[in-house]
C-alpha positions in Angstrom: 134.1 260.1 110.1 131.5 258.6 107.7 132.8 256.8 104.7 132.6 259.0 101.6 132.7 262.3 103.5 135.3 264.8 102.4 138.2 265.5 104.6 139.2 268.7 102.9 138.9 271.0 100.0 141.5 272.1 97.4 142.6 275.6 98.2 145.5 277.8 97.1 148.1 276.3 94.8 147.0 273.4 92.6 149.1 271.6 89.9 148.9 268.3 88.0 151.6 266.8 90.3 150.7 268.4 93.6 148.0 270.3 95.3 147.3 272.1 98.6 144.1 271.6 100.5 142.4 272.9 103.7 141.7 270.0 106.1 138.4 269.3 107.7 139.2 269.7 111.5 136.8 266.9 112.3 139.3 264.4 110.8 143.0 265.3 110.4 144.7 262.6 108.4 148.2 261.6 109.4 151.3 262.4 107.4 151.9 260.0 104.4 148.3 258.9 104.3 146.4 258.6 101.0 143.7 260.8 99.6 142.0 261.3 96.3 140.2 264.0 94.3 137.8 263.4 91.4 138.9 264.9 88.2 137.8 265.1 84.6 140.6 263.6 82.5 140.9 262.2 79.0 142.7 258.8 79.5 144.9 257.4 76.7 142.8 255.8 74.0 139.6 257.7 75.0 138.0 260.6 73.0 135.9 262.0 75.8 136.7 263.2 79.3 136.1 260.6 82.0 135.7 261.1 85.7 138.7 259.5 87.5 139.9 259.2 91.0 143.4 260.8 91.3 145.3 259.2 94.2 147.7 261.5 96.2 149.9 261.1 99.3 150.0 263.7 102.0 153.6 265.0 102.2 153.2 267.8 104.7 150.7 269.1 107.2 150.8 272.4 109.1 148.6 274.6 111.2 148.3 278.2 110.3 147.2 280.6 113.0 144.4 283.1 112.2 145.3 286.5 113.4 148.2 285.1 115.4 151.6 285.6 114.0 154.9 284.3 115.3 156.2 287.9 115.1 154.0 288.9 118.0 156.1 289.3 121.2 155.9 286.9 124.0 154.5 289.4 126.6 151.6 290.0 124.3 151.0 286.3 123.4 151.0 285.0 126.9 148.2 287.3 128.0 146.0 286.5 125.0 143.0 284.3 125.5 142.7 282.4 122.2 140.0 279.8 121.7 141.1 276.3 120.6 140.6 275.6 117.0 141.3 279.1 115.9 143.6 278.0 113.2 143.6 276.5 109.7 145.0 273.1 109.0 146.8 273.0 105.6 148.1 269.9 103.9 150.2 269.4 100.7 149.5 266.2 98.7 151.8 264.7 96.0 149.8 263.2 93.1 150.6 259.5 92.4 148.2 259.1 89.4 145.0 257.3 88.5 144.2 253.8 87.4 142.7 253.3 84.0 142.4 249.8 82.4 145.0 248.2 84.7 147.6 251.0 84.1 148.6 254.0 86.1 148.6 257.4 84.4 149.5 260.9 85.6 146.8 263.5 85.1 147.6 266.4 82.7 145.2 268.7 84.5 145.4 270.3 87.9 142.5 269.6 90.4 140.2 272.6 90.3 140.3 274.9 93.4 137.3 274.1 95.5 137.4 270.3 94.7 136.5 268.0 97.5 139.4 265.9 98.9 138.4 262.4 100.2 140.3 259.8 102.2 141.3 256.9 100.0 139.9 253.6 101.4 141.9 250.4 101.5 140.0 248.9 98.6 140.8 251.8 96.3 144.5 251.5 97.3 144.6 247.8 96.7 143.2 248.3 93.2 145.7 251.2 92.6 148.7 249.1 93.6 147.5 245.8 92.2 149.6 243.9 89.6 148.5 240.9 87.6 149.3 237.7 89.6 151.8 236.3 87.0 153.8 239.5 87.1 153.7 240.7 90.6 156.4 240.5 93.3 155.1 241.0 96.8 157.5 243.1 98.8 155.4 244.0 101.9 152.7 246.4 103.0 152.2 250.1 102.8 153.6 251.8 105.9 150.5 254.0 106.4 148.1 251.2 105.5 149.5 248.0 107.0 146.6 245.9 105.5 147.3 246.9 101.9 149.9 244.7 100.1 152.6 246.4 98.0 153.8 244.8 94.8 156.5 245.4 92.2 155.9 244.5 88.5 158.5 242.0 87.3 158.3 243.6 83.9 160.0 246.7 85.5 163.0 244.6 86.5 163.9 243.4 83.0 166.5 246.1 82.4 168.0 247.2 85.7 167.1 248.2 89.3 168.9 249.8 92.2 168.1 249.5 95.9 169.5 252.6 97.6 169.1 253.5 101.3 171.1 254.4 104.4 173.0 251.8 106.3 170.7 249.6 108.3 167.6 250.6 106.4 167.0 247.1 105.1 168.6 246.9 101.6 169.8 243.4 102.0 166.4 242.2 103.4 164.6 243.8 100.6 166.9 242.1 98.1 166.3 238.7 99.8 162.5 239.2 99.6 162.8 240.0 95.9 165.0 237.0 95.3 162.4 234.8 97.1 159.6 236.2 95.0 161.6 235.7 91.8 162.2 232.1 92.8 158.5 231.6 93.2 158.1 232.7 89.6 160.7 230.1 88.4 163.5 232.6 87.8 167.2 231.9 88.0 169.1 234.5 90.1 172.8 234.9 90.3 174.0 236.7 93.4 177.5 238.1 93.8 178.0 238.2 97.5 181.5 239.4 98.5 180.4 240.1 102.1 178.5 236.8 102.7 175.2 238.7 103.5 173.0 236.5 101.3 174.2 233.0 102.4 171.3 232.8 104.9 168.8 232.9 102.0 169.2 229.1 101.7 167.5 228.8 105.2 165.0 231.6 104.7 163.5 230.0 101.5 162.6 226.9 103.5 159.4 228.7 104.6 158.4 228.9 101.0 158.5 225.1 100.7 161.0 222.2 100.6 161.1 222.3 96.8 162.8 225.8 97.0 165.6 224.7 99.3 167.4 222.6 96.7 167.2 225.4 94.2 169.6 227.6 96.2 173.2 226.7 95.7 175.9 228.6 97.6 179.4 228.6 96.0 182.2 229.1 98.4 185.8 230.3 97.8 187.4 228.4 100.7 186.8 225.1 102.5 186.2 226.9 105.8 183.4 229.0 104.4 179.7 228.2 104.6 178.5 226.9 101.3 177.6 223.9 99.1 180.2 223.8 96.4 183.9 224.8 96.4 184.5 226.5 93.1 187.6 226.2 91.0 189.1 228.4 88.3 190.6 226.6 85.3 194.1 227.9 84.6 193.9 226.5 81.0 190.8 228.6 80.2 192.2 231.9 81.4 194.9 234.1 79.9 197.9 235.2 81.8 196.5 238.7 82.2 193.2 237.4 83.5 195.0 235.2 86.1 197.0 238.2 87.3 193.9 240.4 87.5 192.1 237.7 89.6 195.2 237.6 91.9 195.0 241.4 92.3 198.4 242.0 90.6 198.5 245.5 89.2 199.2 245.9 85.5 202.5 247.8 86.1 203.9 244.8 88.1 205.3 243.2 84.9 207.7 240.8 86.6 205.2 239.3 88.9 202.8 238.9 85.9 205.6 237.1 84.0 206.0 234.7 86.9 202.3 234.0 86.9 202.5 233.3 83.2 205.3 230.9 83.7 203.4 229.1 86.5 200.4 228.7 84.2 202.6 227.0 81.5 204.0 224.6 84.0 200.6 223.7 85.5 199.2 223.2 82.0 202.1 220.9 81.0 201.9 218.9 84.2 198.1 218.4 83.8 198.7 217.0 80.3 201.7 214.8 81.2 200.1 213.2 84.3 196.5 213.1 82.9 195.2 215.0 85.9 193.1 218.0 84.7 192.7 219.1 88.4 196.3 220.2 88.4 195.3 223.0 86.0 192.7 224.4 88.4 192.9 227.0 91.1 191.2 226.2 94.4 189.6 229.0 96.3 
């Protein structure tokens, strides 16, 4: 269809966070594609209403038969001669917000019933999802628009973040991509990796440039593990309870914990007498 032509019209239920629209049968957008409606809104810091483009994502599409109900019995339906296109295509769109002065805001008004619904082009989506270069972390592309890059704002990661998905959905790979992007920003990232899933990042960062390879240091707990440095735990710097906890000794096992305490004292004294601080360390 021609660029700028409406693909639907708001009909039925319309709210600030979602709206229903009747789809133009000449172009039926796919599920999860992006649309927009023009709305009069008063953005923060403005005194007068401004016309903004409110971006929304299609969350459901259905066809509604006109004069043809599923309650009709099969013997009746099979003998009916119904012309194709004798139905209405209805879509539900989830509002994502509108861009105003480099920030995204949610509208406080519902799109008026009868408003035209337009297909959001790639340029509009690129602007909507854009982040300033010094703050953006590139994590991939939009699924429904594979030419539009998707970014995270590094400012949003200052406090905390969780990546949650089903097994095999790509949580580890997403984390690796984020770590690589953070390295490009000069960040220092500490990864606790009990299952050894992130060791390969040392090889994957090579595609970013040779200067990044030496910035990744893998600590290993045993000599037979893959890694750069074998870490040690200083017995002298840890309390008896901390040593027992590291060893996995439960708090109720008081006798075993007492033995660990005695071993610590012996190791500390030997290290001092022989002048070998390494004797007071625990190898992985």
